[in-house]
Structure formats: structure tokens, C-alpha cells
ZATOR-277464 format. One line per field, with one value per residue: residue number from 1; residue in one letter; x, y, z of N, C-alpha, C, CB in turn. Coordinates in steps of 0.001 Angstrom, whole numbers, plus 500000, padded with zeros to 6 digits. Glycine has a CB too. Layout:
<nodes>
num: NUM,...
residuo: A,...
n_east: X,...
n_north: Y,...
n_up: Z,...
ca_east: X,...
ca_north: Y,...
ca_up: Z,...
c_east: X,...
c_north: Y,...
c_up: Z,...
cb_east: X,...
cb_north: Y,...
cb_up: Z,...
</nodes>
This chain:
<nodes>
num: 1,2,3,4,5,6,7,8,9,10,11,12,13,14,15,16,17,18,19,20,21,22,23,24,25,26,27,28,29,30,31,32,33,34,35,36,37,38,39,40,41,42,43,44,45,46,47,48,49,50,51,52,53,54,55,56,57,58,59,60,61,62,63,64,65,66,67,68,69,70,71,72,73,74,75,76,77,78,79,80,81,82,83,84,85,86,87,88,89,90,91,92,93,94,95,96,97,98,99,100,101,102,103,104,105,106,107,108,109,110,111,112,113,114,115,116,117,118,119,120,121,122,123,124,125,126,127,128,129,130,131,132,133,134,135,136,137,138,139,140,141,142,143,144,145,146,147,148,149,150,151,152,153,154,155,156,157,158,159,160,161,162,163,164,165,166,167,168,169,170,171,172,173,174,175,176,177,178,179,180,181,182,183,184,185,186,187,188,189,190,191,192,193,194,195,196,197,198,199,200,201,202,203,204,205,206,207,208,209,210,211,212,213,214,215,216,217,218,219,220,221,222,223,224,225,226,227,228,229,230,231,232,233,234,235,236,237,238,239,240,241,242,243,244,245,246,247,248,249,250,251,252,253,254,255,256,257,258,259,260,261,262,263,264,265,266,267,268,269,270,271,272,273,274,275,276,277,278,279,280,281,282,283,284,285,286,287,288,289,290,291,292,293,294,295,296,297,298,299,300,301,302,303,304,305,306,307,308,309,310,311,312,313,314,315,316,317,318,319,320,321,322,323,324,325,326
residuo: X,X,X,X,X,X,X,X,X,X,X,X,X,X,X,X,X,X,X,X,X,X,X,X,X,X,X,X,X,X,X,X,X,X,X,X,X,X,X,X,X,X,X,X,X,X,X,X,X,X,X,X,X,X,X,X,X,X,X,X,X,X,X,X,X,X,X,X,X,X,X,X,X,X,X,X,X,X,X,X,X,X,X,X,X,X,X,X,X,X,X,X,X,X,X,X,X,X,X,X,X,X,X,X,X,X,X,X,X,X,X,X,X,X,X,X,X,X,X,X,X,X,X,X,X,X,X,X,X,X,X,X,X,X,X,X,X,X,X,X,X,X,X,X,X,X,X,X,X,X,X,X,X,X,X,X,X,X,X,X,X,X,X,X,X,X,X,X,X,X,X,X,X,X,X,X,X,X,X,X,X,X,X,X,X,X,X,X,X,X,X,X,X,X,X,X,X,X,X,X,X,X,X,X,X,X,X,X,X,X,X,X,X,X,X,X,X,X,X,X,X,X,X,X,X,X,X,X,X,X,X,X,X,X,X,X,X,X,X,X,X,X,X,X,X,X,X,X,X,X,X,X,X,X,X,X,X,X,X,X,X,X,X,X,X,X,X,X,X,X,X,X,X,X,X,X,X,X,X,X,X,X,X,X,X,X,X,X,X,X,X,X,X,X,X,X,X,X,X,X,X,X,X,X,X,X,X,X,X,X,X,X,X,X,X,X,X,X,X,X,X,X,X,X,X,X
n_east: 099573,097296,096958,099236,098734,096336,097237,098975,097201,095718,097810,098201,095979,096622,097960,097609,097219,095932,093468,092474,092185,090320,088042,087635,086942,085258,083331,080088,078437,078353,079633,082227,083776,084064,085955,088902,091731,094266,094014,093596,093717,094982,093220,093532,091863,091000,088945,086603,084599,082460,084606,086506,089095,088479,089485,090529,089154,090922,090886,090087,090136,090538,089896,090028,088718,088695,086119,085747,084348,085245,084228,084585,084691,084383,085896,085224,086839,086334,087806,086959,087768,086824,085793,083231,079972,078808,075843,074935,076394,075676,074817,077175,078753,077313,077677,080422,080425,078940,080668,082803,081600,081094,083703,084621,082917,083708,086235,085569,085369,083655,081586,081311,078726,078337,077704,077964,080293,079703,079807,081146,080459,082215,082359,084746,084928,086358,085760,085034,082421,079519,078545,075859,074570,072248,072184,071116,070246,067593,066532,067157,065590,062675,059311,056978,054180,050777,049206,051042,052941,055937,057847,059042,060959,062922,066345,067826,070019,072620,075224,078008,078730,081550,082156,084537,084216,082124,082936,083830,086575,087108,086130,087757,090305,090295,090720,092815,094054,094983,093640,091902,093777,094693,092324,092138,094385,093657,091257,091575,092964,094526,097588,098256,096636,097607,100205,099661,098474,100593,102550,101273,101236,103991,104671,103002,103878,106501,107866,110164,109153,107023,107966,107650,104942,105075,106738,105133,103029,104444,105139,102588,101581,103270,102305,099722,100168,100988,098576,097070,098537,098821,101122,103204,106502,106936,108776,109143,109066,110273,110093,108337,109243,110826,108851,107537,109603,109960,107464,107515,109434,108402,105648,104465,104849,103610,100884,100158,100256,098284,096114,095836,095206,092797,091186,091171,089935,087415,086368,086486,084900,082481,080853,078945,079946,082647,083428,082841,084659,087044,086821,086820,089357,091003,090286,091115,093841,094585,093623,093605,091997,088648,085869,082973,080555,081035,081403,078776,077463,078575,077609,074958,074877,074427,075414,076426,077095,079163,081082,081555,082707,084979,086471,086769,088374,090926,092092,091521,092305,091571,089558,086957,086638,086085,083482,082037,079210,078183
n_north: 923137,924812,923878,924864,927609,927751,926803,928805,930866,930088,930236,932983,933786,932647,934393,936694,939430,939505,938285,940074,942437,941498,941121,943740,945349,943895,942399,942682,944673,946160,944855,944175,946328,945984,944107,942709,942764,941950,939542,937676,934420,931419,928317,924907,922079,918725,917227,914644,911811,909432,908209,908121,909844,912890,914221,917559,920008,921394,924206,925183,927338,928216,930562,932246,934960,937460,939352,942719,942506,940216,937868,934953,934635,932547,932521,931115,930408,929671,929056,929273,927849,926876,927166,926746,927197,926150,924818,923643,924702,925775,923554,922080,923870,923894,921244,921195,923055,921747,919614,921071,922110,919707,918904,920967,920549,918005,918595,920145,922936,925282,928197,930488,930040,927485,926852,926538,928405,931384,931315,932555,931764,931890,932214,932733,933818,933444,933053,933349,933932,935593,934898,932736,930831,929582,931276,930446,927545,926788,927422,925311,923230,921382,922595,921613,919367,920594,921124,919724,920877,921646,923574,924695,922901,922987,923502,926548,928163,930174,931386,933640,935210,936322,937806,938429,939829,941546,943953,947064,948535,951213,951410,949520,950572,952756,951848,951331,948583,945235,942980,944136,945050,942579,941602,943465,942842,940309,940558,942509,943432,945426,947052,949473,949489,947258,948134,950189,948726,947029,948910,949903,947617,947182,949449,949179,946796,947109,947038,945127,943221,942214,940627,937883,937728,939500,938089,935857,937039,937795,935322,934289,936167,935608,933053,933823,935369,933377,932068,934074,934580,932289,930103,931890,932384,932603,933531,932248,934454,936064,938506,941574,943844,942700,941473,943748,944896,942878,942922,945508,945136,943159,943443,944932,943419,941017,941739,942896,940715,939008,940692,940857,938166,937945,939798,938697,936223,937062,938437,936456,934372,935672,935893,937267,937359,936894,939099,941220,940689,941033,943760,945014,944285,945588,948288,948559,948126,950280,952611,952344,951625,950678,952737,952400,953265,953001,950248,949474,950555,949023,946496,946743,947005,946397,943740,944907,947469,946863,945857,948146,949815,948336,948637,951414,951764,951124,953357,955518,958369,959053,957751,958735,959272,956831,956246,958326,959979,959544
n_up: 793730,794388,796968,798292,798206,799707,802191,803053,803199,805397,807260,807415,808917,811245,812710,815322,814786,812322,812855,814711,813084,811266,812891,813842,811600,809901,811134,812281,814854,818116,820128,819536,820218,822882,823303,824654,823136,823775,824947,823012,821938,820526,820107,820651,819726,820239,818536,818963,818132,819267,820469,818465,816904,815172,812247,811793,809560,806735,806667,809136,811952,815326,817779,820951,822798,825356,826730,828002,830300,831350,830278,828316,824802,822047,818909,815986,813215,809957,807101,803840,800810,798426,795038,794240,795664,798822,799491,801842,803941,806440,807860,808022,809509,811892,812719,813331,815362,817335,817883,818931,821283,822629,823087,824781,826936,827734,828660,830728,830494,831282,831968,834793,835623,834972,832328,828709,826628,824580,820999,817994,814832,811861,808360,806062,802913,799713,797052,793458,792670,794057,797409,797960,799426,801920,805071,807384,809195,809332,806844,805272,805922,805462,805592,808101,807717,807560,810645,812150,814585,814436,814283,816531,817216,815364,814748,815778,814157,812931,810768,810287,807291,805548,802753,800464,798039,798289,799107,797960,796021,796771,799409,800710,800272,801920,804456,807258,807579,807886,806866,805036,803160,802267,801067,798996,797412,796618,795209,793263,790055,789199,788654,789863,792139,793417,793949,795795,797893,798582,799370,801623,803283,803602,805067,807383,808481,809177,811588,813505,815209,813868,811919,811240,810433,808305,806538,806087,804717,802395,801198,800809,798953,796831,796123,795453,793171,791436,791133,789879,787590,785671,784139,784105,785403,788748,791432,794774,797265,800291,801470,801595,800235,798286,796761,795796,794222,792314,791013,789909,787985,786297,785848,783737,781342,782130,782716,780293,778547,779641,779505,776739,776141,777555,776175,773571,774101,775022,772756,770761,771783,772009,774178,776814,779487,779047,777494,779204,781256,779845,779176,781728,782603,780747,781212,783839,783566,781928,783269,786021,789205,788735,789078,791257,790112,787408,787238,787794,785570,783516,784211,783530,780843,777279,774974,772625,773527,775329,773535,772019,773964,774555,772180,772225,774459,773673,772456,774035,776062,778593,781272,781212,778525,777344,778033,777107,775681,772377
ca_east: 099624,096243,097178,100211,098052,095402,097943,099485,096012,095470,098896,097960,095010,097195,098561,096548,096962,094963,092167,092044,091717,089091,086946,087407,086364,084394,082319,079160,078038,079123,080327,083655,084433,084245,086929,090283,092482,095490,093706,093350,094500,094574,092724,093700,090848,091071,087564,086414,083225,082349,085929,087393,089499,087973,090494,090005,089224,092143,090795,089503,090946,089730,090496,089146,089034,087973,085504,086212,083654,085913,083581,085270,083930,085181,085740,085498,087120,086334,088203,086424,088565,086209,085228,081789,079320,078251,074485,074709,077434,075152,074815,078573,079197,076659,078295,081690,080113,078546,081897,083540,080931,081332,085088,084689,082216,084549,087361,084968,085647,082382,081734,081045,077370,078299,077156,078941,080533,079189,080709,080823,080905,082487,082855,085452,084790,087148,085449,084816,080996,078997,078017,074398,074026,071498,072975,070394,069924,066145,066211,067467,064699,061332,058237,056180,052805,049794,048724,052186,053644,057323,058786,059751,062038,063926,067507,067978,071465,073092,076658,078334,079515,082337,082429,085491,083835,081054,083562,084401,087964,087176,085949,088936,091464,090193,090932,094155,093657,095720,092717,091449,094862,094655,091172,092473,095305,093005,090119,091894,094007,095202,098921,098281,096039,098571,101287,099165,098302,101929,103174,100636,101713,105398,104684,102350,104575,107935,108454,110806,108321,106043,108742,107072,103732,105508,107226,103979,102354,105236,105002,101205,101453,103930,101357,098601,100606,100955,097173,096591,099333,099196,102064,104354,107394,106911,109598,108617,109867,109979,110031,107395,109986,111222,107650,107331,110631,109683,106321,107945,110257,107720,104193,104007,104767,102614,099517,099906,099981,096991,095110,095652,094498,091421,090475,090960,088945,086099,085889,086318,083771,081247,080029,078837,080845,084021,083670,082848,085937,088083,086678,087262,090803,091630,090076,091970,095227,094821,093222,093608,090800,087401,084918,081768,079504,081361,081076,077316,077119,078964,076716,073639,075049,074174,076623,076936,077747,080435,082023,081939,083618,086248,087201,087102,089416,092249,092674,091106,093346,091013,088445,085710,086527,085532,082030,081412,078087,078484
ca_north: 924599,925399,923512,925805,928889,927603,926620,930102,931638,929707,930748,934405,933941,932097,935542,937429,940733,939325,938013,941362,943326,940925,941410,945177,946017,943079,941714,943704,944645,946984,944013,944123,947415,945541,943016,942948,942030,941388,938181,936819,933202,930276,927160,923608,921132,917376,916792,913194,911364,908018,907711,908116,911213,913458,915138,918889,920488,922128,925644,925595,927970,928513,931521,932747,936300,937829,940669,943527,942059,938950,936700,934427,934369,931794,932895,929941,930880,928596,929692,928472,928097,926298,928126,926525,927552,924999,925109,923110,925194,925966,922248,921752,924714,923431,919987,921519,923743,920721,918916,921982,922132,918418,918908,921855,919886,916899,919175,920944,924354,925979,929480,930466,929535,926081,926675,926627,929788,931824,931088,933263,930971,932757,931667,933740,933255,934170,932561,934360,934289,936052,933827,932703,929740,930035,931543,929859,926140,926665,927545,924042,922222,921494,922947,920471,919348,921342,920429,919268,922075,921218,924690,924948,921922,923209,924192,927960,928328,931025,931688,934922,935104,937478,937583,939474,940598,942498,945217,947753,948995,952490,951152,948806,951466,953749,951205,950995,947267,944187,942121,944919,944994,941231,941551,944263,942070,939106,940839,943490,943066,946652,947200,950635,949105,946348,948972,950876,947731,946587,950007,949948,946482,947423,950453,948688,945621,947421,946737,943812,942274,941683,940029,936604,938012,940125,937027,935038,937804,937752,934001,934190,936959,934828,932032,934509,935734,932154,931832,935104,934592,930917,930029,932759,931928,933504,933010,932390,935444,936094,939885,942359,944733,941870,941337,945037,945044,941906,943411,946663,944653,942220,943586,945420,942308,940055,942217,943091,939409,938508,941589,940415,936889,938184,940465,937727,935240,937696,938727,935222,933611,936416,935700,938482,937345,937002,940463,942062,940455,941667,945207,945425,944108,946659,949551,948522,948241,951605,953764,952063,951032,951064,953213,951598,953681,952415,948822,949360,950844,947856,945376,946986,947294,945351,943182,945884,948538,946333,945785,949523,950300,947626,949291,952770,951707,950975,954646,956583,958930,959122,956834,959396,959204,955537,956200,959559,959769,960002
ca_up: 793655,795192,798366,798848,798402,800817,803455,803492,803585,806787,808094,807660,810004,812470,813386,816036,814179,811251,813471,815288,812031,810715,813809,813996,810434,809054,811947,812768,816258,819053,821096,819181,820945,824267,823309,825088,822113,824350,825411,821849,822163,819696,820853,819999,820180,819667,818389,818844,818073,819642,820811,817301,816585,813931,811691,811550,808194,806422,806855,810408,812980,816510,818696,821989,823279,826567,826744,829122,831517,831701,829683,827140,823581,821087,817511,815168,811873,808965,805865,802748,799615,797238,794088,794231,796920,799522,799936,803187,804845,807796,808517,808321,810610,813109,813154,813991,816603,818312,818283,819814,822578,823287,823545,825937,828037,828187,829405,831807,830282,831347,832634,836240,835846,834576,830980,827621,826189,823284,819868,816760,813678,810713,807100,805261,801568,798720,795722,792427,792638,795334,798257,797854,800235,803100,806270,808517,809019,809145,805424,804615,806497,804904,806521,808545,807190,808332,811834,812954,815060,814662,814123,817781,817353,814323,815332,815458,813990,811841,810752,809665,806060,805128,801335,800083,796850,798578,799515,796812,796199,797484,800844,801214,800231,803002,805751,807749,808060,807188,806135,803887,802174,801707,800162,797817,796588,796099,794333,792236,789094,788760,789228,790746,793420,794049,794483,796979,798962,799003,800117,802940,804072,803934,806139,808598,809029,809184,812887,813512,815946,812915,810825,810837,809673,807059,805659,805707,803668,801166,800585,800349,797735,795777,795698,794812,791819,790626,790817,788966,786374,785311,783031,784364,786469,789898,792520,796134,797973,801716,801948,800804,799345,797140,795945,795124,793194,791254,790258,789125,786875,785403,785775,782438,780391,782623,782552,778868,777954,780121,778936,775350,776164,777983,775088,772494,774535,775064,771420,770011,772300,771839,775362,777621,780640,778558,777056,780406,781926,779041,779306,783058,782669,779977,781924,785020,783103,781370,784069,787460,789799,788080,790095,791434,789178,786106,787381,787669,784178,782721,784526,782949,779417,776284,774354,771679,774289,775842,772415,771675,775003,774374,771095,772642,775480,773050,772061,774946,776922,779943,781499,780792,777069,776961,778286,776607,774776,771016
c_east: 098572,096434,098155,099552,097128,096118,098503,098351,095686,096552,098731,097042,095392,097916,097454,096225,095917,093559,091599,091471,090449,087896,086612,086655,085303,083354,081388,078890,078941,079934,081839,084429,084695,085279,088286,091190,093805,095272,093452,094301,094041,094184,092949,092685,091043,089657,087494,084935,083184,083724,086927,087777,088950,088972,089860,090124,090470,092059,090381,090535,090022,090511,089513,089654,088184,087387,085969,085485,084122,085218,084348,084275,084856,084867,086172,085626,087209,086605,087830,087120,087931,085652,083722,081219,078657,076882,074271,075798,076915,075112,076229,079079,078580,077306,079629,081463,079727,079767,082742,082921,081132,082744,085249,084026,083063,085721,086901,085329,084321,082586,081322,079656,077213,077679,078266,079123,079852,080252,080223,081336,081025,082912,083465,085594,085548,086920,085135,083359,080553,078378,076487,073772,073264,072413,072345,070055,068435,065756,066520,066544,063281,060321,057429,054784,051860,049291,049833,053015,055063,058328,059624,060949,063122,065106,067610,069470,071751,074620,076858,079174,080259,082809,083297,084957,082633,081612,084242,085808,088074,087064,087176,090153,091474,090541,092409,094029,094339,094804,092171,092502,094909,093515,091467,093375,094597,091929,090438,093020,094784,096562,098969,097693,096948,099721,100861,099025,099656,102638,102594,101153,103162,105507,104150,103116,106082,108611,109002,109993,107274,106713,108119,105802,104085,105978,106089,103198,103109,105083,103580,101002,102142,102991,100158,098952,100618,099525,096669,097291,099760,100094,103275,105192,107418,107709,108879,109561,109392,110012,109133,108109,110464,110051,107420,108329,110367,108520,106716,108709,109453,106262,103702,103837,103717,101201,099187,099544,098618,095843,094805,094861,093031,090594,090168,089885,087545,085534,085623,085094,082443,080319,080076,079846,082298,084363,083707,084178,087068,088031,087203,088776,091518,091475,091002,093428,095542,094645,093218,092289,089549,086391,083646,080684,079752,081079,079578,076877,077436,078002,075350,073686,074678,075497,077247,077653,079104,081476,082486,082937,084980,087092,087637,088259,090810,092917,092346,092275,092897,089847,087126,085519,085859,084013,081332,080304,078447,077196
c_north: 925212,925088,924474,927144,928826,927514,927941,931058,931348,930262,932237,934599,933138,933183,936353,938780,940627,939085,939301,942271,942803,941280,942900,945796,945207,942268,942775,943577,945472,946152,943970,945202,947051,944431,943495,942129,941484,939949,937216,935619,932088,929094,925907,922645,919797,916836,915273,912910,909862,907414,907714,909547,911648,914475,916485,919239,921344,923589,926103,926230,928327,929433,931814,934103,936586,939228,941428,943206,940673,937700,936265,934260,933638,932278,931706,930395,929697,929221,928787,928826,927565,927373,927960,926785,926324,925359,924721,923537,925354,924642,921844,922567,924261,922149,920239,922249,922747,919954,919776,921988,920818,918347,919787,921220,918756,917410,920099,922421,925098,927322,929361,929939,928073,925838,926893,928074,930099,931599,931905,932437,931848,931915,932820,933180,934102,933655,933682,934807,934754,934883,933872,931588,930296,930202,930930,928410,925945,926695,926275,922915,922451,921847,921700,920519,920104,920500,919899,920487,921707,922366,924922,924020,922074,923975,925636,928272,929175,931108,933027,934672,936416,937183,938738,940388,941509,943866,945856,948247,950292,952284,950477,949722,952444,953170,950990,949633,946194,943308,942841,944919,943624,941088,942317,943481,940892,939424,941805,942991,944278,946788,948374,950294,948146,947154,949638,949917,947260,947663,950104,948830,946671,948420,949871,947551,945850,947030,945307,942775,941621,940974,938725,936805,938631,939067,936113,935728,937691,936410,933811,934968,936260,933770,932661,934903,934526,931807,932815,935063,933176,930917,930916,932182,932979,932870,933166,933296,935562,937492,940695,943306,943975,941661,942612,945231,944100,942381,944586,946229,943885,942544,944050,944282,941286,940519,942453,941771,938894,939401,941167,939120,937084,938834,939489,936718,935833,937925,937464,934451,934323,936272,936959,938477,937473,938424,941439,941929,941146,943180,945686,945331,945229,948015,949662,948760,949665,952732,953526,951474,951579,951496,952372,951980,953144,950915,948609,949573,949657,946705,945523,947162,946097,944836,944203,947028,948092,946310,947179,950080,949615,948307,950697,952791,951695,952327,955774,957058,958974,958142,957443,959345,957915,955586,957488,959217,960354,960196
c_up: 794577,796668,799029,799156,799608,802154,803960,803819,805044,807710,808381,808858,811240,813265,814068,815421,813070,811810,814062,814203,811365,811585,813834,812822,809698,809826,812536,814262,817147,820032,820811,819924,822407,824396,823817,824175,822630,824820,824249,821879,821222,820571,820025,820590,819475,819598,818234,818771,818277,819854,819671,816969,815234,813428,811386,810076,807997,806838,808228,811342,814129,817429,819813,822449,824510,826402,827986,830420,831947,831149,828439,825994,822621,819680,816669,813726,810922,807605,804691,801441,798335,796328,793981,795625,797518,800093,801386,804173,806274,808553,808894,809498,811932,813619,813843,815308,817696,818793,819219,821207,823336,823845,824780,827160,828612,829027,830529,831707,830158,832049,834106,836559,835421,833221,829953,827166,824857,822211,818679,815580,812434,809514,806320,803852,800556,797309,794748,792336,794017,796100,798237,798681,801433,804308,807512,808213,808744,807663,804635,805075,805986,805982,806870,807931,808116,809501,812713,813352,815464,814594,815368,817938,816278,814925,814844,815363,812753,811903,810042,808418,805828,803714,800836,798982,797064,798965,798304,797084,796973,798993,801436,801272,801400,804365,806048,808419,807227,806345,804903,802789,801501,800708,798871,796873,795918,795060,793200,791323,788591,789448,790190,792113,794163,794671,795789,798152,799487,799820,801523,803827,804504,805094,807448,809267,809128,810495,812901,814272,815048,811747,810329,810007,808323,806052,805201,804598,802349,800459,800053,799048,796569,795226,794980,793387,790895,790219,789756,787621,785988,784079,783192,785499,787573,791033,793854,796908,799417,802323,801017,799837,798113,796189,795132,793983,792019,790379,789363,787887,785840,785090,784408,781444,780820,782321,781079,778192,778369,779677,777507,775287,776555,776897,773964,772863,774527,773681,770618,770476,772065,773026,776221,778752,780205,778153,778241,781132,781174,779177,780654,783182,781928,780670,783123,784634,782635,782382,785576,787919,789116,789142,790122,790431,787771,786120,787192,786223,783275,782946,783886,781431,778542,775733,773412,772392,774815,774733,771997,772681,774919,773304,771499,773631,774868,772774,773029,775810,778374,780055,781011,779285,776606,777012,777856,775624,773396,770238
cb_east: 099409,094891,097700,101387,097258,094544,099068,100384,094792,095398,100239,097354,093634,098161,099364,096945,098260,095381,092291,093229,092802,089215,087298,088724,087447,085233,082984,077853,078014,078198,079739,083848,083585,082928,087073,090496,092739,095975,092487,093526,094378,095707,091216,095157,089423,092002,086908,087064,082572,081585,085810,086716,091023,086576,091136,090736,087964,092438,089868,088860,091696,089324,090900,089055,088792,088903,083958,086050,082136,086005,082102,085959,083369,084916,086569,084381,088418,084976,089717,084909,089916,085109,085874,081455,078285,079204,073482,074632,077982,073745,074182,079459,078842,075166,078494,082566,078986,077514,082720,083556,079441,081096,086021,084026,080858,085069,088272,085407,086532,081315,080893,081204,076369,077559,075969,078504,082032,078766,080788,081443,079928,083582,081712,086863,083306,088614,084295,085264,080130,077960,078555,073992,075154,070373,073143,069105,070341,065423,066968,068914,064736,060930,057318,056086,052313,048619,047838,053066,052893,057701,058035,058806,061464,063315,068799,067278,072167,072451,077478,079086,078602,083554,081096,086790,083542,080160,084594,083524,088621,086065,084706,089240,091484,088793,090204,094726,092124,096478,091563,091123,096217,094512,089917,093152,096475,092391,088993,092287,093394,094325,099962,097511,094658,099123,101701,097829,097484,102780,102986,099113,101573,106169,103851,100953,104297,108144,107413,112188,107639,105156,110178,106765,102804,106636,108303,103064,102220,106712,105351,100245,102041,105213,100884,098198,101996,101583,096322,096769,100560,097939,101378,103893,108832,105446,110959,108462,109796,110944,111456,106480,111181,111759,106422,107454,112023,109366,105197,108809,111364,107780,103725,104981,106133,102777,099308,101131,101056,096997,095592,097007,095183,091402,091293,092263,089286,086174,086878,087555,083958,080548,080501,077427,080653,084237,082597,081683,086220,087941,085211,086592,091205,091028,088620,091823,095492,093902,091872,093904,090750,086835,084559,081241,079406,082841,081526,076614,077868,080391,076558,073020,076488,073277,076297,075803,076858,080244,081379,080697,083009,085997,086335,085888,089227,092124,092195,089954,093725,090551,088345,085699,087901,086067,081762,082463,076778,079406
cb_north: 925079,924906,922072,926005,929277,926375,925599,930708,931295,928180,930497,935070,933525,930948,936430,937631,941328,938161,936919,942066,943519,939400,940932,945883,946361,942152,940846,943621,943237,947897,942591,944289,948678,945069,942420,942561,942924,942255,938206,937622,932743,929869,927322,923064,921681,916429,917486,912429,911758,907226,906347,907429,911334,914103,914545,919922,921280,922036,926186,924403,929232,927214,932823,931756,937372,937767,940558,944986,942047,938833,937006,933079,935697,930274,934177,928860,931703,927804,930003,928676,927488,925329,927963,925085,928675,924524,924393,921593,926526,926591,921181,921996,926174,923208,919048,922369,924754,919747,918530,923413,922409,917262,919389,923199,919341,916096,919942,920407,924574,925122,930559,931860,930395,925301,927657,925752,930046,933319,929573,934704,929802,933798,930955,934101,933151,934079,931608,933830,933088,937171,933956,932544,928798,929045,933038,930661,925346,927786,928704,923661,922265,920195,924041,920442,917897,921779,919305,918226,922728,920166,925958,924785,920521,923988,923437,928863,926949,932452,930544,935853,934763,937762,937469,938842,939661,941962,944985,948909,949170,953433,950281,947587,952234,954325,949877,952099,947102,943333,941674,946358,945305,940193,942130,945575,941568,938320,941391,944821,942332,947895,947381,951803,948469,945319,950044,951542,946524,946217,951342,949852,945190,947951,951683,948229,944388,948903,946928,943914,942974,942804,939773,935750,938946,941138,936206,934773,939280,938016,932889,934707,938363,934167,931212,935748,936367,930978,931942,936459,935488,930057,930376,934199,931660,933807,933725,930996,936812,935225,940513,943154,945363,940510,941030,946191,944776,940521,943823,947592,943779,940876,944555,946448,941627,939839,943503,943715,938410,938395,943061,940230,935915,939046,941644,937001,934719,939007,939592,934358,933348,935970,934465,938629,936064,936069,940887,941683,938947,941268,945618,944569,942751,946719,949677,947176,947243,951831,954198,953329,951308,949892,954675,951751,955204,952682,948288,950379,952087,947421,945243,948212,947709,945884,941875,946427,948982,944913,945062,950430,950077,946153,949351,953440,950480,950190,955020,956101,960331,960573,956476,960846,959325,954422,955944,960479,960425,958998
cb_up: 792201,794724,798471,797875,797146,800615,803296,802422,802668,806917,807421,806418,809534,812142,812375,817472,813625,810352,814567,816001,810993,810584,815213,814171,809483,808242,813087,812008,816752,819818,821074,817656,820873,824834,821903,826613,820925,825520,826331,820525,823635,818731,821210,820173,819921,820514,817186,820035,816738,818569,821330,816078,816593,814129,810408,812408,807836,804943,805897,811089,812434,817253,817960,823175,822170,827806,826709,828801,831292,833198,829331,827462,822939,821215,817157,815324,811842,808968,805869,802620,799783,797628,792708,793764,796706,800647,799061,803136,804340,807749,807610,807094,810334,812863,811960,813072,816381,817700,817044,819230,822394,822308,822427,825614,827563,826984,828458,833159,829011,832084,831919,836824,835092,835587,830725,826436,826067,823332,819503,816754,813410,811058,806278,805881,801171,799058,795786,791089,792168,795124,799718,796410,800707,803432,806465,808831,810250,809893,804829,804880,808052,804215,805914,810081,807005,807437,811437,812162,816253,813648,813777,818966,817297,813110,814991,816526,813877,811923,810043,810660,804841,806107,800502,799629,795722,799696,800670,796414,794860,796999,801082,800333,798922,803047,805800,808754,808013,808184,807046,804309,802841,802820,800851,798229,797432,797242,795141,792883,787917,789058,788128,790115,793209,793010,793453,796685,798453,797781,799376,802806,803275,802694,805732,808275,808161,808930,814010,814117,817111,812393,811278,812072,810464,807333,806369,806929,804076,801475,801604,801431,797939,796311,796905,795616,791861,791397,792085,789583,786553,785054,781776,784709,785925,790347,792561,796844,797265,802439,802031,801723,800080,797619,796832,796131,793787,791859,791209,789972,787399,785991,786825,781885,780250,784129,783351,778188,778348,781641,778980,774662,777138,779218,774555,772167,775932,775801,770697,770138,773777,770594,776170,778182,781453,777383,776058,781351,782046,777576,779135,784133,782089,778573,782376,785749,781964,780215,783650,788246,791319,787220,789839,792851,789139,785740,788768,788590,783691,783064,786019,783582,779138,775133,773589,770823,775452,776429,771220,771612,776389,773997,769829,773256,776353,771745,770685,775836,776453,780283,782993,781257,776435,777878,779771,775935,775347,770285
</nodes>
């Protein structure tokens, strides 16, 4: 199951439109404005080490783009699907970067000055917890004993982390961006937000020239629904309109059942994280996307407050009624 979901996640970013939108909205720096996106090209590399082929990781993608000054920049996209965080990701990224450079050197793909091209190493993370691993290799290397001046020899390497859950729903909803819509679908459980994201995708991908990407999105969303709704039968569909129709027909019963399970689990376990999850699910189901200020209020609340809000949510007519001071 997870393999199918991961493979279609990778297929999404095999489309240049997805890479373009990722760079435009989620990669910092003015240099992105100097990119000629018509030159965005996938790169196939046969990485080898000591003459033995090295199998590429499942999630790795490599693209190159030309800046308007005609300089090539390689974008190394490493899509990370693990739910646990890899403390040594910077070391792994550096090892793949070195293999890439060795491959380019072997094929004599150097610039006009005879040096290697710049590379932007990206980790796109979609786990449930916030990314907390060091972004710099230096942070994984012990300091040298006093008197040994070894700092100059420590590799200076960083990678860029794009953590989906650092972007709030309001910020994502405001973007006319395919990747933002993908993040919304992956991080939100509200049917109203799903409807909005689906409507946006249907509009943005209506052109027949985008049919392949549209179908890839539909199959990926089918797999995503299977992840979000374990135990429910979800057909694999190949058109976004079919996904929208299926959700309209089934979403009430699906979300009601999972809302009930989440509430029961939270109350029975008496655990803070279980009750918070149940509260957020119920608020989302009843009132739509939960505003950032309410998310903050929940994160700072006591167990008793969470339980009071859970009970209030059952009969409240408006979101403000739940959090009204009594």
C-alpha cells in the first residue's frame, strides 16, 4: 500500500510543472526569478562506485535548469517518505551529491571554466512530525580537542528542507500553485478544504496538454485516501472529477466514522495527544479549516480545557461558541 502511494508521489514530481511550482513558491532566494523554466530537463545518472553500479534511492529525482545568464543549475530532489526523522540526512545527501559530481566528471559535463556545476539539494518531507534533524553536516561532527585546529577541514555542506506542515492552510489556500494544492490535500482532513483544493486542480489542469499530470494527481489522491481512510474501500480513479464525485457521495459517512473513532480513542486513552487530535478532527468536520489562532490556543491548553472544548463542539452552532468564555 505505502509503496503505491510513494511511487505516485514520485511520479507527480516527474512532471516539470510540479518542479516549477515547487521552486517558485517554496524555495527561498531571488535566484529563482532568474530561471528559464522552459529549459527544465530531467537528468538520468548512472551512479557508480568502484566500478559497481549503485542503485538509486526510490525517491530521488534529478533535474537541471538554465538560468537566464545561460548557467546550468542542477536541482536534486530527494523526496523523503519516512515517518521517522533521519538525523543523518545531511550525510546521506552529501554522499549522493558526491556521486553525482563523480558522474558528471566522468562524463566531462563541466562548465566553460572547467569546473562542476552548482547543485541545490532539497529534501521534501511529508511526515507527521516537524522536521528536526540538523540541516548542516557540521552539526553532526564532534568538535576537535583544544589545540587541534581542524575546523577548516570540516565539510561545509547544507541541504534545504521543505517541510509540508510548516505551511498553514491560509497561506496554502492563497497560492495558485500545484504543489500548494498537494500540500493542502496531504495535511488537511476537512472536506471543505479538500473540495476547494480539488476544484482548484480541476480548473488548473483542465487543458488537454496537462492530461497526464491530471491523471497522475487523480491516482495519487486515490492512494492518499486509502492512507487517510484505512479500512474503507477506495477505488483507484484516473480523473479528478471522478475523485470529486466519489468524495461527495461518501465523505459524510467516512469522516463521521473516523471522527467517532478519533473521539473515542482520545477520551478512552485520556492522553493529551489523542484528545487534541480528536478535538481538531471534530472542529474541522463541523466548521471547516481551523484558523491558526485556534491551533495555537489548543496547543497551549490543559487537558481539562481540551475535554471541555470536545464536549462543547458537539452542540455548538459556530466555532466561536466552542471557545467562548463562560
